[in-house]
C-alpha positions, -999 to +999 in steps of 0.1 A: -005+001+003+012+033-007+015+060+017-012+092+011+000+118-006-018+145+005+001+136+041+033+141+032+045+174+040+063+195+009+067+228-002+051+246-036+075+266-052+064+271-087+028+282-088+016+319-102-006+346-088-034+346-110-033+311-125-033+300-084-069+308-089-098+278-086-118+274-120-152+280-092-139+319-083-129+327-114-164+321-125-180+335-098-161+370-095-166+374-136-201+372-127-204+392-101-180+420-120-193+416-152-169+401-170-174+381-198-158+345-201-146+327-232-158+294-235-128+281-226-127+293-195-162+281-185-180+254-201-145+239-218-122+244-190-093+233-187-088+247-220-068+231-246-036+247-250-003+247-269+022+274-264+054+261-286+043+287-310+037+324-308+001+321-318-001+295-294+014+315-263-006+346-273-037+328-266-025+315-233-013+344-226-050+361-235-065+333-214-044+345-182-048+384-188-091+377-187-089+357-155-067+383-143-091+410-147-118+395-124-097+403-092-113+444-087-112+444-056-089+446-022-115+413-005-106+397-043-072+392-040-075+383+000-098+356-014-075+341-041-045+339-016-067+325+012-079+302-016-046+295-028-031+283+011-064+265+015-057+240-015-020+238-007-025+229+030-053+200+009-026+191-005+002+191+021+022+218+016+035+238+047+050+263+024+034+280-005+059+306-030+038+322-050+047+348-079+034+380-089+041+406-107+024+438-090+027+454-121-005+437-137-023+448-112-015+482-099-038+504-120-065+490-100-048+493-068-030+526-066+002+520-076+031+490-072+032+497-038+003+495-028+000+462-045+025+446-033+013+457+005-020+445-004-011+412-016+015+412+013-011+416+038-033+391+024-006+363+021+000+366+060-039+372+067-037+340+047-013+318+067-032+331+093-061+313+084-047+278+067-019+277+088+003+269+057+034+296+057+033+320+022+063+336+007+056+362-024+079+363-052+081+395-074+086+382-106+095+409-131+080+400-174+108+387-197+083+408-228+092+440-208+115+466-207+148+459-184+138+492-166+108+480-153+124+452-140+149+472-119+120+490-107+102+460-097+141+443-079+143+478-057+104+470-048+113+434-036+146+442-020+125+470+001+103+443+010+130+417+019+125+398+052+091+413+052+069+385+033+093+389+001+114+360-002+126+352-040+129+377-070+120+358-107+111+363-146+085+352-159+065+350-193+079+334-229+116+330-226+119+332-262+116+370-257+141+391-240+177+370-225+186+367-197+217+392-197+192+420-200+180+414-168+212+408-153+211+442-130+173+441-115+189+408-101+220+416-086+200+443-067+176+417-056+207+395-046+218+424-026+192+423-006+190+380+000+161+373-021+163+340-037+172+343-075+142+324-094+139+331-130+125+307-157+143+290-180+143+263-206+106+256-214+102+269-245+137+275-253+161+251-248+192+241-229+212+274-234+185+295-218+195+277-186+228+284-191+223+318-190+204+317-158+231+302-141+258+326-157+242+357-161+214+358-131+233+337-111+196+314-104+194+296-067+165+275-087+151+277-122+116+278-132+109+247-151+146+239-170+136+207-183+156+212-214+185+212-196+184+177-199+198+181-237+231+187-223+245+169-200+274+188-192+245+214-183+226+189-165+262+178-141+266+216-130+232+218-121+237+192-099+274+199-086+258+236-081+223+218-062+203+244-080+168+232-077+143+230-112+114+238-104+094+208-128+055+212-135+046+180-149+014+187-159+020+223-175+047+209-192+023+188-213-008+213-217+018+240-234+031+213-258+066+214-246+062+173-245+032+157-262+029+131-234+032+135-195+056+105-194+085+123-219+085+150-193+123+143-180+113+139-146+134+105-135+162+112-159+168+146-142+166+132-105+186+096-112+215+126-124+210+142-089+202+174-100+177+186-068+134+190-081+108+209-066+074+198-082+047+222-086+015+230-103+024+263-121-012+277-132-041+251-122-071+276-128-054+268-169-042+234-165-065+217-136-041+195-115-023+208-086+002+205-062-006+167-052-012+154-086+024+162-096+037+141-070+008+112-081+019+117-118+059+109-107+045+073-087+023+066-116+039+074-145+077+075-136+076+045-111+088+068-078+088+049-047+078+068-014+111+067-003+119+088-034+087+106-033+101+118+002+137+129-012+110+152-040+098+165-007+129+169+011+148+185-024+110+210-023+119+222+013+157+230+010+156+249-024+128+271-007+131+302+009+108+291+038+124+300+078+150+277+090+124+266+119+097+260+095+125+235+068+131+217+100+098+211+109+086+201+073+116+183+071+109+160+099+076+158+093+088+142+058+107+116+079+077+105+100+055+101+067+079+079+053+080+063+086+043+057+094 
């Protein structure tokens, strides 16, 4: 008999802000605010997506932007974060790092600083209500000017130790080279924030290498294309850089044709630290526990190996030391049960 995955303590390091919203909440808020939703976000949910070409990525981004438009009041932000933490708690997560670009919401909530403070306050409330600790990753947008990223880097640095735990770089990695954002990440690193850019999803191993060399990444969002370069895999393992692997989103976006093609087993066996993530469950469907079920059912991970995945997620996190020790002890207890 397998041990219950939902009872395995773990950390969740790759989930986007709007993308964490429950589908029912999206539909309800859209109705309240008079926002028309396309059929793909209502009757045909989860939508069929493929983002390996420009048109497919545009469609994915359009659906994300429509979903973001239903977040119009402070209470909507509080609800989103509370429900995200509730869902993570149900999946066994004791630490949730949720990434957000505050500039996408600033026009509705009185500017960048006020928006980030609203999100941080909502995160603290979610933590109190659910028991799952929440850290905020401020994420710059690769499709915008690097000066915007520097502004976000300074904002994130200002709130380091006050709820902001990491600095990221998201959106289509085929647009905007890592080097262009080096100064923003330098600002964030000086404030002791975890460096966690996206790379190696829609682009190949060069994207991962640039995250390592130019942005000094502690973690890399996705990173699975690194497997195409054995030397790069060795570097990731030697430097203990955690890859945030999101199997269901990799398949949904067409990065792989079948879930079994995600190189989860190959990276794990090569000694690369891995942290499973749900990415955008609003658009892809499954949440965190399902990613562990996929590791078990598709890739044949044993319970000791699932426990090791959970340990990797905790060690790669920005969680406080006391919480990391608590979660690691809980993983040992789960395995001993």
